[in-house]
Backbone as a printed PyTorch tensor [residue, N CA C, xyz], in Angstrom:
tensor([[[ -3.5420,  19.6750, -43.1350],
         [ -4.2410,  20.5610, -42.2360],
         [ -5.0070,  19.8150, -41.1520]],

        [[ -5.6870,  18.6960, -41.4500],
         [ -6.4010,  17.9970, -40.3750],
         [ -5.4770,  17.5460, -39.2480]],

        [[ -4.2510,  17.1720, -39.5890],
         [ -3.3260,  16.7230, -38.5570],
         [ -2.9640,  17.8860, -37.6330]],

        [[ -2.8220,  19.0830, -38.1710],
         [ -2.5360,  20.2580, -37.3620],
         [ -3.6900,  20.5460, -36.4080]],

        [[ -4.9050,  20.4630, -36.9140],
         [ -6.0760,  20.6930, -36.0860],
         [ -6.1590,  19.6760, -34.9560]],

        [[ -5.8310,  18.4520, -35.2540],
         [ -5.8380,  17.4060, -34.2250],
         [ -4.8320,  17.7390, -33.1280]],

        [[ -3.6390,  18.2200, -33.4980],
         [ -2.6270,  18.5720, -32.5010],
         [ -3.0770,  19.7500, -31.6490]],

        [[ -3.7150,  20.7370, -32.2520],
         [ -4.1990,  21.8840, -31.4930],
         [ -5.2750,  21.4290, -30.5080]],

        [[ -6.1970,  20.6130, -30.9640],
         [ -7.2680,  20.1070, -30.1010],
         [ -6.6820,  19.2430, -28.9860]],

        [[ -5.7470,  18.3740, -29.3420],
         [ -5.1230,  17.4990, -28.3470],
         [ -4.3880,  18.3100, -27.2820]],

        [[ -3.6750,  19.3390, -27.6980],
         [ -2.9580,  20.1940, -26.7470],
         [ -3.9410,  20.8910, -25.8070]],

        [[ -5.0350,  21.3850, -26.3500],
         [ -6.0370,  22.0520, -25.5260],
         [ -6.6620,  21.0800, -24.5280]],

        [[ -6.9660,  19.8720, -24.9720],
         [ -7.5570,  18.8680, -24.0840],
         [ -6.5900,  18.5000, -22.9650]],

        [[ -5.3170,  18.3340, -23.3030],
         [ -4.3210,  17.9940, -22.2770],
         [ -4.1930,  19.1260, -21.2670]],

        [[ -4.1720,  20.3720, -21.7430],
         [ -4.0840,  21.5110, -20.8380],
         [ -5.2910,  21.5630, -19.9020]],

        [[ -6.4740,  21.3590, -20.4450],
         [ -7.6710,  21.3600, -19.6140],
         [ -7.6780,  20.1950, -18.6320]],

        [[ -7.1640,  19.0450, -19.0470],
         [ -7.0960,  17.8900, -18.1490],
         [ -6.1550,  18.1560, -16.9760]],

        [[ -5.0230,  18.7790, -17.2570],
         [ -4.0650,  19.1140, -16.1850],
         [ -4.7130,  20.0810, -15.1950]],

        [[ -5.4070,  21.0800, -15.7120],
         [ -6.0710,  22.0450, -14.8300],
         [ -7.1600,  21.3530, -14.0120]],

        [[ -7.9420,  20.4720, -14.6560],
         [ -9.0080,  19.7670, -13.9530],
         [ -8.4510,  18.8730, -12.8480]],

        [[ -7.3750,  18.1650, -13.1360],
         [ -6.7670,  17.2900, -12.1250],
         [ -6.2750,  18.1100, -10.9430]],

        [[ -5.6730,  19.2580, -11.2210],
         [ -5.1880,  20.1300, -10.1570],
         [ -6.3390,  20.6140,  -9.2820]],

        [[ -7.4130,  21.0280,  -9.9010],
         [ -8.5670,  21.5240,  -9.1430],
         [ -9.1940,  20.4110,  -8.3200]],

        [[ -9.3350,  19.2310,  -8.8980],
         [ -9.9490,  18.1130,  -8.1850],
         [ -9.1100,  17.7010,  -6.9840]],

        [[ -7.8000,  17.6750,  -7.1460],
         [ -6.9470,  17.2860,  -6.0240],
         [ -7.0250,  18.2970,  -4.8920]],

        [[ -7.1950,  19.5710,  -5.2220],
         [ -7.2690,  20.5990,  -4.1870],
         [ -8.5960,  20.5570,  -3.4410]],

        [[ -9.6740,  20.3190,  -4.1460],
         [-10.9960,  20.3760,  -3.5280],
         [-11.4550,  19.0480,  -2.9500]],

        [[-10.8600,  17.9470,  -3.3590],
         [-11.2810,  16.6490,  -2.8450],
         [-12.5100,  16.1390,  -3.5590]],

        [[-13.2930,  15.3180,  -2.8580],
         [-14.4510,  14.6850,  -3.4650],
         [-15.5920,  15.7000,  -3.5950]],

        [[-16.2300,  15.7050,  -4.7600],
         [-17.3520,  16.6050,  -4.9900],
         [-18.2610,  16.0220,  -6.0750]],

        [[-19.4500,  16.5910,  -6.1850],
         [-20.4070,  16.1510,  -7.2020],
         [-20.0230,  16.7730,  -8.5460]],

        [[-20.1650,  16.0380,  -9.6360],
         [-19.7890,  16.5660, -10.9440],
         [-20.6370,  17.7840, -11.3400]],

        [[-20.0480,  18.6450, -12.1370],
         [-20.7450,  19.8070, -12.6590],
         [-21.3570,  19.4220, -14.0040]],

        [[-22.6310,  19.1160, -13.9880],
         [-23.2820,  18.6220, -15.1950],
         [-23.4320,  19.7020, -16.2600]],

        [[-23.4600,  20.9650, -15.8490],
         [-23.4750,  22.0540, -16.8270],
         [-22.1600,  22.0380, -17.6000]],

        [[-21.0690,  21.7310, -16.9230],
         [-19.7660,  21.6090, -17.5820],
         [-19.7530,  20.4650, -18.5860]],

        [[-20.3880,  19.3470, -18.2210],
         [-20.4840,  18.2290, -19.1620],
         [-21.2180,  18.6630, -20.4350]],

        [[-22.3200,  19.3980, -20.2630],
         [-23.0910,  19.8430, -21.4200],
         [-22.2730,  20.8040, -22.2780]],

        [[-21.5430,  21.7010, -21.6440],
         [-20.7210,  22.6670, -22.3850],
         [-19.6110,  21.9540, -23.1470]],

        [[-18.9110,  21.0540, -22.4640],
         [-17.8360,  20.3020, -23.1190],
         [-18.4100,  19.4720, -24.2720]],

        [[-19.5620,  18.8690, -24.0530],
         [-20.1960,  18.0830, -25.1030],
         [-20.5300,  18.9150, -26.3220]],

        [[-21.0710,  20.1080, -26.0920],
         [-21.4100,  20.9820, -27.2120],
         [-20.1570,  21.3800, -27.9890]],

        [[-19.0830,  21.7310, -27.2710],
         [-17.8350,  22.1350, -27.9240],
         [-17.2290,  20.9680, -28.7030]],

        [[-17.1630,  19.7920, -28.0930],
         [-16.6060,  18.6240, -28.7870],
         [-17.4320,  18.2780, -30.0240]],

        [[-18.7580,  18.3700, -29.8930],
         [-19.6290,  18.0650, -31.0220],
         [-19.3700,  19.0390, -32.1700]],

        [[-19.2910,  20.3210, -31.8520],
         [-19.0690,  21.3360, -32.8890],
         [-17.7050,  21.1550, -33.5620]],

        [[-16.6610,  20.9230, -32.7740],
         [-15.3260,  20.7320, -33.3400],
         [-15.2720,  19.4430, -34.1460]],

        [[-15.8960,  18.3920, -33.6440],
         [-15.9240,  17.1180, -34.3620],
         [-16.6350,  17.2090, -35.6970]],

        [[-17.7450,  17.9290, -35.7290],
         [-18.4700,  18.1030, -36.9880],
         [-17.6470,  18.9530, -37.9560]],

        [[-17.0310,  20.0120, -37.4490],
         [-16.2320,  20.8970, -38.2960],
         [-15.0030,  20.2200, -38.8660]],

        [[-14.4090,  19.3380, -38.0930],
         [-13.1970,  18.6400, -38.5480],
         [-13.5190,  17.2770, -39.1720]],

        [[-14.8030,  16.9560, -39.2600],
         [-15.2630,  15.6790, -39.8050],
         [-14.6110,  14.4960, -39.0830]],

        [[-14.5810,  14.6010, -37.7500],
         [-13.9860,  13.5780, -36.9050],
         [-15.1210,  12.8820, -36.1390]],

        [[-15.5450,  11.7010, -36.6020],
         [-16.6910,  11.0340, -35.9720],
         [-16.4840,  10.6910, -34.4980]],

        [[-15.2680,  10.3390, -34.1260],
         [-15.0490,   9.9760, -32.7210],
         [-15.2020,  11.1950, -31.8180]],

        [[-14.7920,  12.3530, -32.2830],
         [-14.8920,  13.5630, -31.4650],
         [-16.3440,  14.0220, -31.3310]],

        [[-17.1010,  14.0160, -32.4340],
         [-18.4860,  14.4610, -32.2910],
         [-19.3310,  13.4320, -31.5500]],

        [[-18.9710,  12.1480, -31.6300],
         [-19.6900,  11.1340, -30.8610],
         [-19.4260,  11.3330, -29.3620]],

        [[-18.1670,  11.5830, -29.0200],
         [-17.8220,  11.8670, -27.6300],
         [-18.5620,  13.1130, -27.1510]],

        [[-18.6560,  14.1080, -28.0330],
         [-19.4030,  15.3180, -27.6970],
         [-20.8600,  15.0340, -27.4180]],

        [[-21.4760,  14.1680, -28.2280],
         [-22.8760,  13.8120, -27.9960],
         [-23.0550,  13.0830, -26.6680]],

        [[-22.0880,  12.2410, -26.3030],
         [-22.1680,  11.5160, -25.0280],
         [-22.1180,  12.5080, -23.8640]],

        [[-21.1410,  13.4340, -23.8980],
         [-21.0380,  14.4370, -22.8330],
         [-22.2820,  15.3090, -22.7780]],

        [[-22.7740,  15.7100, -23.9520],
         [-23.9690,  16.5540, -24.0070],
         [-25.1760,  15.8100, -23.4340]],

        [[-25.3170,  14.5340, -23.7480],
         [-26.4310,  13.7380, -23.2260],
         [-26.3500,  13.6150, -21.7030]],

        [[-25.1510,  13.3870, -21.1870],
         [-24.9820,  13.2870, -19.7260],
         [-25.3620,  14.6000, -19.0610]],

        [[-24.8900,  15.6970, -19.6410],
         [-25.1860,  17.0100, -19.0720],
         [-26.6680,  17.3510, -19.1040]],

        [[-27.3030,  17.0840, -20.2390],
         [-28.7210,  17.4220, -20.3630],
         [-29.6130,  16.4740, -19.5700]],

        [[-29.1960,  15.2110, -19.4220],
         [-29.9840,  14.2530, -18.6380],
         [-30.0220,  14.6500, -17.1620]],

        [[-29.0070,  15.3590, -16.7290],
         [-28.9280,  15.7790, -15.3220],
         [-29.1030,  17.2910, -15.1890]],

        [[-29.9250,  17.8770, -16.0470],
         [-30.1160,  19.3200, -16.0350],
         [-30.6880,  19.8040, -14.7030]],

        [[-31.4470,  18.9850, -14.0460],
         [-32.0070,  19.3840, -12.7590],
         [-30.9340,  19.4940, -11.6720]],

        [[-29.7580,  18.9430, -11.8990],
         [-28.6650,  18.9940, -10.9200],
         [-27.6510,  20.0930, -11.2360]],

        [[-27.9290,  20.9270, -12.2550],
         [-27.0110,  22.0110, -12.5960],
         [-26.9070,  22.9810, -11.4320]],

        [[-25.6940,  23.3680, -11.1210],
         [-25.4660,  24.3270, -10.0400],
         [-25.5900,  25.7410, -10.6070]],

        [[-26.1210,  26.6650,  -9.8150],
         [-26.2000,  28.0470, -10.3130],
         [-24.7950,  28.6300, -10.4840]],

        [[-24.6430,  29.4130, -11.5350],
         [-23.3470,  30.0260, -11.8150],
         [-23.1310,  31.2240, -10.8830]],

        [[-21.9110,  31.3220, -10.3360],
         [-21.5800,  32.4760,  -9.5040],
         [-21.1770,  33.6380, -10.4140]],

        [[-21.5230,  34.8440,  -9.9870],
         [-21.0820,  36.0330, -10.7020],
         [-19.6420,  36.3240, -10.3120]],

        [[-18.9620,  37.1150, -11.1410],
         [-17.5520,  37.4260, -10.8960],
         [-17.3660,  38.0480,  -9.5180]],

        [[-18.2730,  38.9020,  -9.1090],
         [-18.1510,  39.5790,  -7.8120],
         [-18.3150,  38.6080,  -6.6370]],

        [[-18.9280,  37.4430,  -6.8640],
         [-19.1430,  36.4660,  -5.8050],
         [-17.9890,  35.4720,  -5.6690]],

        [[-17.0510,  35.4890,  -6.6130],
         [-15.9380,  34.5320,  -6.5820],
         [-14.8870,  34.9580,  -5.5630]],

        [[-14.2280,  33.9610,  -4.9770],
         [-13.1190,  34.2540,  -4.0760],
         [-11.9100,  34.6700,  -4.8980]],

        [[-10.9320,  35.2630,  -4.2570],
         [ -9.7320,  35.7130,  -4.9600],
         [ -9.0240,  34.5320,  -5.6320]],

        [[ -9.0100,  33.3780,  -4.9730],
         [ -8.3730,  32.1890,  -5.5220],
         [ -9.1040,  31.7100,  -6.7880]],

        [[-10.4310,  31.7300,  -6.7540],
         [-11.2020,  31.3220,  -7.9260],
         [-11.0190,  32.2980,  -9.0870]],

        [[-10.9610,  33.5910,  -8.7630],
         [-10.7170,  34.5890,  -9.8060],
         [ -9.3600,  34.3590, -10.4610]],

        [[ -8.3450,  34.1160,  -9.6390],
         [ -7.0070,  33.8720, -10.1800],
         [ -6.9730,  32.6120, -11.0330]],

        [[ -7.6840,  31.5750, -10.6160],
         [ -7.7380,  30.3430, -11.3930],
         [ -8.4000,  30.5830, -12.7460]],

        [[ -9.5120,  31.3100, -12.7550],
         [-10.1980,  31.5960, -14.0200],
         [ -9.3270,  32.4470, -14.9390]],

        [[ -8.6120,  33.4010, -14.3800],
         [ -7.7050,  34.2260, -15.1800],
         [ -6.5880,  33.3600, -15.7550]],

        [[ -6.0390,  32.4530, -14.9510],
         [ -4.9680,  31.5700, -15.4290],
         [ -5.4700,  30.6630, -16.5530]],

        [[ -6.6910,  30.1590, -16.4230],
         [ -7.2650,  29.3080, -17.4640],
         [ -7.4370,  30.1050, -18.7560]],

        [[ -7.9610,  31.3200, -18.6480],
         [ -8.1440,  32.1540, -19.8360],
         [ -6.8130,  32.4880, -20.5060]],

        [[ -5.8040,  32.7760, -19.7160],
         [ -4.4790,  33.0650, -20.2740],
         [ -3.9230,  31.8260, -20.9670]],

        [[ -4.0470,  30.6610, -20.3350],
         [ -3.5670,  29.4210, -20.9410],
         [ -4.2660,  29.1020, -22.2450]],

        [[ -5.5860,  29.2560, -22.2720],
         [ -6.3330,  28.9960, -23.4970],
         [ -5.9850,  30.0060, -24.5930]],

        [[ -5.7780,  31.2580, -24.2110],
         [ -5.4050,  32.2830, -25.1860],
         [ -4.0390,  31.9750, -25.7880]],

        [[ -3.0840,  31.5960, -24.9520],
         [ -1.7470,  31.2520, -25.4510],
         [ -1.8180,  30.0350, -26.3650]],

        [[ -2.6010,  29.0410, -25.9770],
         [ -2.7570,  27.8470, -26.8130],
         [ -3.3840,  28.1970, -28.1560]],

        [[ -4.3910,  29.0500, -28.1410],
         [ -5.0430,  29.4600, -29.3760],
         [ -4.0790,  30.2310, -30.2770]],

        [[ -3.3420,  31.1760, -29.7060],
         [ -2.3960,  31.9650, -30.4930],
         [ -1.3000,  31.0730, -31.0620]],

        [[ -0.8100,  30.1360, -30.2590],
         [  0.2160,  29.2020, -30.7490],
         [ -0.3310,  28.3430, -31.8840]],

        [[ -1.5740,  27.8990, -31.7570],
         [ -2.1920,  27.0960, -32.8170],
         [ -2.3410,  27.8780, -34.1100]],

        [[ -2.7780,  29.1170, -34.0050],
         [ -2.9110,  29.9620, -35.1960],
         [ -1.5430,  30.2180, -35.8180]],

        [[ -0.5260,  30.4840, -34.9670],
         [  0.8220,  30.7200, -35.4820],
         [  1.3570,  29.5000, -36.2180]],

        [[  1.1800,  28.3190, -35.6530],
         [  1.6480,  27.0950, -36.3080],
         [  0.8910,  26.8860, -37.6230]],

        [[ -0.3960,  27.1490, -37.6030],
         [ -1.2000,  27.0170, -38.8220],
         [ -0.6870,  27.9520, -39.9150]],

        [[ -0.4330,  29.1920, -39.5660],
         [  0.0490,  30.1680, -40.5490],
         [  1.4600,  29.8220, -41.0380]],

        [[  2.2980,  29.3360, -40.1580],
         [  3.6600,  28.9480, -40.5510],
         [  3.6000,  27.7730, -41.5040]],

        [[  2.7600,  26.7800, -41.1990],
         [  2.6250,  25.6150, -42.0650],
         [  2.0670,  25.9820, -43.4420]],

        [[  1.1890,  26.9710, -43.4630],
         [  0.6130,  27.4250, -44.7310],
         [  1.5810,  28.2500, -45.5350]],

        [[  2.5930,  28.7720, -44.8810],
         [  3.5920,  29.5990, -45.5640],
         [  3.2020,  31.0500, -45.6810]],

        [[  2.3620,  31.5100, -44.7900],
         [  1.9260,  32.9070, -44.8310],
         [  2.9250,  33.7770, -44.1130]]])
């Protein structure tokens, strides 16, 4: 089971990395979103603790520390009504991708368990 969880996490990280690279290339140079660092750190820490993976929760603590150390540089979050059509479509695509990844992970887990 731990190996399955690692594959699900790895797939999700790769998907998010591809999306991040695409967004960065489109927008060019910009200041990092430190709120995002804190969020990613919290998620990695929680998953690392749950899966008893020291490298993942340590990485989560590093991201969380970076995000919280720069809390004064957090950008205000835009409301859905303030987003451009392109940003709305991107957020919808990300949610669909994450949902498909989650459903695929659950399906593989259930198949491996023999349910």
